[in-house]
DSSP file (Angstrom, degrees, kcal/mol; ACC not computed):
  #  RESIDUE AA STRUCTURE BP1 BP2  ACC     N-H-->O    O-->H-N    N-H-->O    O-->H-N    TCO  KAPPA ALPHA  PHI   PSI    X-CA   Y-CA   Z-CA
    1    1 A M              0   0    0      0, 0.0    47,-0.1     0, 0.0    44,-0.1   0.000 360.0 360.0 360.0 124.2  -11.8  -31.0  -11.9
    2    2 A P        -     0   0    0      0, 0.0     3,-0.1     0, 0.0    42,-0.0  -0.333 360.0-156.8 -62.0 142.7  -11.0  -32.8   -8.6
    3    3 A I        +     0   0    0      1,-0.2     2,-0.3     0, 0.0     0, 0.0   0.804  69.9   3.6 -89.4 -35.9  -12.7  -36.2   -8.4
    4    4 A E  S    S-     0   0    0      0, 0.0     2,-0.6     0, 0.0    -1,-0.2  -0.892  80.9 -92.0-145.0 170.0  -12.8  -36.4   -4.6
    5    5 A D        -     0   0    0     -2,-0.3     0, 0.0     1,-0.1     0, 0.0  -0.804  32.6-170.0 -88.0 123.7  -11.9  -34.5   -1.4
    6    6 A H        +     0   0    0     -2,-0.6    -1,-0.1     4,-0.1    34,-0.1   0.178  33.0 139.9-102.1  14.6   -8.4  -35.5   -0.5
    7    7 A S     >  -     0   0    0      1,-0.1     4,-2.3     2,-0.1     5,-0.2  -0.239  63.4-119.1 -57.2 152.4   -8.4  -33.9    3.0
    8    8 A L  H  > S+     0   0    0      1,-0.2     4,-2.2     2,-0.2    -1,-0.1   0.892 114.3  52.3 -67.8 -36.4   -6.7  -36.0    5.5
    9    9 A I  H  4 S+     0   0    0      2,-0.2    -1,-0.2     1,-0.2     7,-0.1   0.811 110.5  49.0 -67.6 -30.0   -9.8  -36.4    7.7
   10   10 A N  H  4 S+     0   0    0      1,-0.2    -2,-0.2    -3,-0.2    -1,-0.2   0.859 113.2  48.0 -76.0 -35.7  -11.8  -37.5    4.5
   11   11 A E  H  < S+     0   0    0     -4,-2.3    -2,-0.2     1,-0.2    -1,-0.2   0.852 128.3  23.0 -70.9 -32.8   -9.0  -40.0    3.8
   12   12 A F    ><  +     0   0    0     -4,-2.2     3,-1.8    -5,-0.2    -1,-0.2  -0.568  66.9 160.3-132.6  65.2   -8.9  -41.3    7.3
   13   13 A P  G >  S+     0   0    0      0, 0.0     3,-1.1     0, 0.0     4,-0.2   0.770  75.1  64.5 -66.0 -21.7  -12.3  -40.6    8.9
   14   14 A E  G 3  S+     0   0    0      1,-0.2     3,-0.2     2,-0.1     4,-0.2   0.670 104.9  46.9 -71.7 -20.3  -11.5  -43.4   11.6
   15   15 A Y  G <> S+     0   0    0     -3,-1.8     4,-3.4     1,-0.1     5,-0.3   0.122  73.5 119.3-107.2  17.1   -8.5  -41.2   12.8
   16   16 A K  H <> S+     0   0    0     -3,-1.1     4,-2.1     1,-0.2     5,-0.1   0.912  80.8  40.9 -53.6 -47.4  -10.3  -37.9   13.0
   17   17 A E  H  > S+     0   0    0     -4,-0.2     4,-2.8     2,-0.2    -1,-0.2   0.922 115.0  52.0 -64.7 -43.2   -9.8  -37.5   16.7
   18   18 A D  H  > S+     0   0    0      1,-0.2     4,-3.3     2,-0.2     5,-0.3   0.942 110.1  49.3 -55.7 -48.4   -6.2  -38.8   16.5
   19   19 A I  H  X S+     0   0    0     -4,-3.4     4,-2.5     1,-0.2    -1,-0.2   0.941 112.2  48.1 -59.6 -46.6   -5.4  -36.3   13.7
   20   20 A H  H  X S+     0   0    0     -4,-2.1     4,-1.8    -5,-0.3    -1,-0.2   0.934 112.7  48.4 -58.4 -48.4   -6.9  -33.3   15.7
   21   21 A Q  H  X S+     0   0    0     -4,-2.8     4,-2.3     1,-0.2    -2,-0.2   0.923 112.3  47.0 -62.4 -47.0   -5.0  -34.3   18.7
   22   22 A L  H  X S+     0   0    0     -4,-3.3     4,-2.2     1,-0.2     8,-0.4   0.880 107.5  57.3 -67.4 -35.3   -1.6  -34.7   17.0
   23   23 A K  H  < S+     0   0    0     -4,-2.5    -1,-0.2    -5,-0.3    -2,-0.2   0.914 113.3  41.7 -54.9 -41.6   -2.1  -31.4   15.2
   24   24 A M  H  < S+     0   0    0     -4,-1.8    -2,-0.2    -5,-0.2    -1,-0.2   0.828 127.5  27.2 -74.8 -34.1   -2.4  -29.8   18.6
   25   25 A D  H  < S+     0   0    0     -4,-2.3     2,-0.5     1,-0.2    -2,-0.2   0.542 108.8  64.5-110.2  -7.2    0.3  -31.6   20.4
   26   26 A D     X  -     0   0    0     -4,-2.2     4,-2.5    -5,-0.2     5,-0.2  -0.920  51.7-168.2-133.5 105.2    2.9  -32.7   17.9
   27   27 A A  H  > S+     0   0    0     -2,-0.5     4,-2.0     1,-0.2    -1,-0.2   0.854  91.5  50.1 -58.6 -40.2    5.0  -30.1   16.0
   28   28 A H  H  > S+     0   0    0      2,-0.2     4,-2.2     1,-0.2    -1,-0.2   0.914 111.5  47.3 -65.7 -44.2    6.4  -32.6   13.5
   29   29 A F  H  > S+     0   0    0      1,-0.2     4,-3.2     2,-0.2     5,-0.2   0.909 110.4  52.6 -58.6 -44.3    3.0  -34.1   12.8
   30   30 A K  H  X S+     0   0    0     -4,-2.5     4,-2.8    -8,-0.4    -2,-0.2   0.898 109.2  50.8 -62.3 -38.7    1.6  -30.6   12.3
   31   31 A K  H  X S+     0   0    0     -4,-2.0     4,-2.2     2,-0.2    -1,-0.2   0.955 113.4  44.4 -63.0 -48.2    4.5  -29.8    9.7
   32   32 A L  H  X S+     0   0    0     -4,-2.2     4,-2.3     2,-0.2    -2,-0.2   0.882 113.5  50.9 -67.4 -36.4    3.7  -32.9    7.8
   33   33 A Y  H  X S+     0   0    0     -4,-3.2     4,-2.6     2,-0.2    -1,-0.2   0.937 110.8  48.5 -60.7 -48.6    0.0  -32.2    8.0
   34   34 A D  H  X S+     0   0    0     -4,-2.8     4,-2.2     1,-0.2    -2,-0.2   0.855 110.5  51.0 -62.7 -36.3    0.5  -28.7    6.7
   35   35 A E  H  X S+     0   0    0     -4,-2.2     4,-2.7     2,-0.2    -1,-0.2   0.909 108.9  52.0 -69.7 -39.1    2.7  -30.0    3.8
   36   36 A Y  H  X S+     0   0    0     -4,-2.3     4,-2.4     1,-0.2    -2,-0.2   0.951 110.2  48.1 -57.8 -49.9    0.0  -32.6    2.9
   37   37 A N  H  X S+     0   0    0     -4,-2.6     4,-2.3     1,-0.2    -1,-0.2   0.894 110.0  52.2 -62.9 -39.6   -2.6  -29.8    2.7
   38   38 A H  H  X S+     0   0    0     -4,-2.2     4,-2.4     2,-0.2    -1,-0.2   0.938 111.0  47.3 -59.5 -48.2   -0.3  -27.7    0.6
   39   39 A L  H  X S+     0   0    0     -4,-2.7     4,-2.5     1,-0.2    -2,-0.2   0.905 109.2  54.1 -59.9 -39.8    0.3  -30.5   -1.9
   40   40 A T  H  X S+     0   0    0     -4,-2.4     4,-2.6     1,-0.2    -1,-0.2   0.913 109.6  47.9 -62.6 -44.2   -3.4  -31.2   -2.0
   41   41 A K  H  X S+     0   0    0     -4,-2.3     4,-2.2     1,-0.2    -1,-0.2   0.907 110.8  51.0 -66.4 -37.4   -4.1  -27.6   -2.9
   42   42 A E  H  X S+     0   0    0     -4,-2.4     4,-1.6     2,-0.2    -2,-0.2   0.919 110.7  48.1 -63.3 -40.5   -1.5  -27.5   -5.5
   43   43 A V  H >X S+     0   0    0     -4,-2.5     4,-2.5     1,-0.2     3,-0.5   0.964 111.8  50.3 -63.2 -47.9   -2.9  -30.7   -7.2
   44   44 A E  H 3X S+     0   0    0     -4,-2.6     4,-2.4     1,-0.3     6,-0.2   0.868 105.8  55.7 -58.2 -39.8   -6.3  -29.2   -7.1
   45   45 A K  H 3<>S+     0   0    0     -4,-2.2     5,-2.6     1,-0.2     6,-1.5   0.881 113.3  42.9 -59.7 -39.2   -5.1  -26.0   -8.7
   46   46 A R  H <<5S+     0   0    0     -4,-1.6     3,-0.3    -3,-0.5    -2,-0.2   0.812 111.1  52.6 -77.6 -34.1   -3.7  -28.1  -11.6
   47   47 A E  H  <5S+     0   0    0     -4,-2.5    -2,-0.2     1,-0.2    -1,-0.2   0.874 113.3  44.3 -66.3 -39.2   -6.7  -30.3  -11.8
   48   48 A Q  T  <5S-     0   0    0     -4,-2.4    -1,-0.2    -5,-0.2    -2,-0.2   0.471 112.5-123.1 -80.0  -7.6   -9.0  -27.2  -12.1
   49   49 A E  T   5S+     0   0    0     -3,-0.3    -3,-0.2     2,-0.2    -4,-0.1   0.769  76.3 127.7  61.4  32.1   -6.4  -25.7  -14.6
   50   50 A I  S   <S+     0   0    0     -5,-2.6    -4,-0.2     1,-0.3    -5,-0.1   0.861  80.2  37.8 -75.6 -37.8   -6.0  -22.6  -12.4
   51   51 A V  S    S-     0   0    0     -6,-1.5    -1,-0.3    -9,-0.1    -2,-0.2  -0.947  94.0-132.9-109.9 116.3   -2.3  -23.3  -12.6
   52   52 A P        +     0   0    0      0, 0.0     2,-0.3     0, 0.0    -6,-0.1  -0.437  42.1 148.9 -71.6 142.4   -1.1  -24.6  -16.0
   53   53 A S        -     0   0    0     -7,-0.2     2,-0.1    -2,-0.1    -2,-0.0  -0.979  45.2 -99.1-159.7 162.9    1.1  -27.7  -15.8
   54   54 A T     >  -     0   0    0     -2,-0.3     4,-2.2     1,-0.1     5,-0.2  -0.413  35.9-111.5 -80.8 162.8    2.0  -30.8  -17.6
   55   55 A T  H  > S+     0   0    0      1,-0.2     4,-2.5     2,-0.2     5,-0.2   0.866 119.7  55.7 -58.4 -36.4    0.5  -34.2  -16.8
   56   56 A L  H  > S+     0   0    0      2,-0.2     4,-1.6     1,-0.2    -1,-0.2   0.909 106.9  48.6 -61.1 -45.8    3.9  -35.2  -15.6
   57   57 A E  H  > S+     0   0    0      2,-0.2     4,-2.0     1,-0.2    -2,-0.2   0.895 112.3  47.7 -60.0 -44.1    4.1  -32.4  -13.2
   58   58 A E  H  X S+     0   0    0     -4,-2.2     4,-2.3     1,-0.2    -2,-0.2   0.898 111.4  51.0 -66.1 -40.6    0.7  -33.1  -11.8
   59   59 A E  H  X S+     0   0    0     -4,-2.5     4,-2.1     2,-0.2    -1,-0.2   0.807 106.7  54.5 -67.1 -28.7    1.5  -36.8  -11.4
   60   60 A K  H  X S+     0   0    0     -4,-1.6     4,-2.1     2,-0.2    -1,-0.2   0.940 108.9  48.1 -70.5 -43.7    4.7  -36.0   -9.6
   61   61 A L  H  X S+     0   0    0     -4,-2.0     4,-2.6     2,-0.2     5,-0.2   0.926 110.2  52.6 -59.9 -45.9    2.7  -33.8   -7.1
   62   62 A K  H  X S+     0   0    0     -4,-2.3     4,-2.5     1,-0.2    -1,-0.2   0.932 109.6  49.5 -53.6 -47.7    0.1  -36.7   -6.6
   63   63 A K  H  X S+     0   0    0     -4,-2.1     4,-2.2     1,-0.2    -1,-0.2   0.882 110.2  49.6 -59.7 -39.1    3.0  -39.1   -5.9
   64   64 A Q  H  X S+     0   0    0     -4,-2.1     4,-2.4     1,-0.2    -1,-0.2   0.906 112.6  47.5 -68.9 -38.5    4.5  -36.8   -3.4
   65   65 A R  H  X S+     0   0    0     -4,-2.6     4,-2.7     2,-0.2    -2,-0.2   0.879 111.4  51.4 -68.1 -35.6    1.1  -36.4   -1.7
   66   66 A L  H  X S+     0   0    0     -4,-2.5     4,-2.1    -5,-0.2    -2,-0.2   0.908 110.7  47.7 -69.7 -41.3    0.5  -40.1   -1.7
   67   67 A Q  H  X S+     0   0    0     -4,-2.2     4,-2.1     2,-0.2    -2,-0.2   0.938 113.5  47.8 -63.4 -45.0    3.9  -40.8   -0.1
   68   68 A L  H  X S+     0   0    0     -4,-2.4     4,-2.8     1,-0.2    -2,-0.2   0.893 109.3  53.6 -69.0 -35.5    3.2  -38.1    2.5
   69   69 A K  H  X S+     0   0    0     -4,-2.7     4,-2.4     1,-0.2    -1,-0.2   0.908 107.8  50.5 -62.1 -41.1   -0.3  -39.6    3.2
   70   70 A D  H  X S+     0   0    0     -4,-2.1     4,-2.1     2,-0.2    -2,-0.2   0.890 111.0  49.9 -64.7 -38.6    1.3  -43.0    3.8
   71   71 A T  H  X S+     0   0    0     -4,-2.1     4,-2.4     2,-0.2    -2,-0.2   0.944 110.9  49.4 -56.2 -52.3    3.8  -41.3    6.2
   72   72 A L  H  X S+     0   0    0     -4,-2.8     4,-2.5     1,-0.2    -2,-0.2   0.874 109.7  49.8 -58.9 -44.2    1.0  -39.7    8.0
   73   73 A Q  H  X S+     0   0    0     -4,-2.4     4,-2.6     2,-0.2     5,-0.2   0.922 111.3  49.3 -59.1 -47.2   -0.9  -42.8    8.3
   74   74 A G  H  X S+     0   0    0     -4,-2.1     4,-2.5     2,-0.2    -2,-0.2   0.907 111.2  50.1 -58.6 -42.1    2.0  -44.6    9.7
   75   75 A Y  H  X S+     0   0    0     -4,-2.4     4,-2.6     2,-0.2    -2,-0.2   0.924 111.4  48.1 -63.4 -45.2    2.6  -41.9   12.2
   76   76 A I  H  X S+     0   0    0     -4,-2.5     4,-2.1     2,-0.2    -2,-0.2   0.918 113.3  47.2 -61.0 -45.1   -1.0  -41.9   13.3
   77   77 A K  H  X S+     0   0    0     -4,-2.6     4,-2.8     2,-0.2    -2,-0.2   0.907 112.8  48.9 -66.7 -42.1   -1.0  -45.7   13.7
   78   78 A A  H  X S+     0   0    0     -4,-2.5     4,-2.8    -5,-0.2    -1,-0.2   0.940 112.5  48.5 -65.0 -44.2    2.3  -45.7   15.6
   79   79 A T  H  X S+     0   0    0     -4,-2.6     4,-1.8     2,-0.2    -1,-0.2   0.876 113.9  46.5 -60.0 -40.2    1.0  -42.9   17.9
   80   80 A R  H  X S+     0   0    0     -4,-2.1     4,-2.4     2,-0.2    -2,-0.2   0.917 111.9  50.2 -73.1 -43.3   -2.2  -44.8   18.6
   81   81 A L  H  X S+     0   0    0     -4,-2.8     4,-1.8     1,-0.2    -2,-0.2   0.946 110.6  49.9 -61.6 -47.9   -0.4  -48.1   19.2
   82   82 A A  H  X S+     0   0    0     -4,-2.8     4,-1.0     1,-0.2    -1,-0.2   0.885 110.4  50.9 -58.2 -38.0    2.0  -46.4   21.7
   83   83 A A  H  < S+     0   0    0     -4,-1.8     3,-0.4     1,-0.2    -1,-0.2   0.895 108.1  52.4 -69.7 -36.1   -1.0  -44.8   23.6
   84   84 A E  H  < S+     0   0    0     -4,-2.4    -1,-0.2     1,-0.2    -2,-0.2   0.826 109.6  48.6 -72.5 -24.5   -2.7  -48.2   23.8
   85   85 A K  H  <        0   0    0     -4,-1.8    -1,-0.2     1,-0.2    -2,-0.2   0.703 360.0 360.0 -82.2 -15.9    0.4  -49.8   25.3
   86   86 A A     <        0   0    0     -4,-1.0    -1,-0.2    -3,-0.4    -2,-0.2   0.477 360.0 360.0 -80.2 360.0    0.8  -47.0   27.9
């Protein structure tokens, strides 16, 4: 059973507008965003036992999602910083 909502907007509510804008304007960000959502759904399926897997497999997916979340956060911050400098 999932403990929380791991959607990117729930993880970073302060960047809601930035996330939306980047999804619309930046193909690379959109690709990373879609990958993050895919990983989140895969983790949820395992947590809900819809897809059987070992704890190790589930933890591997969670680590991938965490790394991607960190990458997306850095991307958002860098984009915001560049916009502020412009």
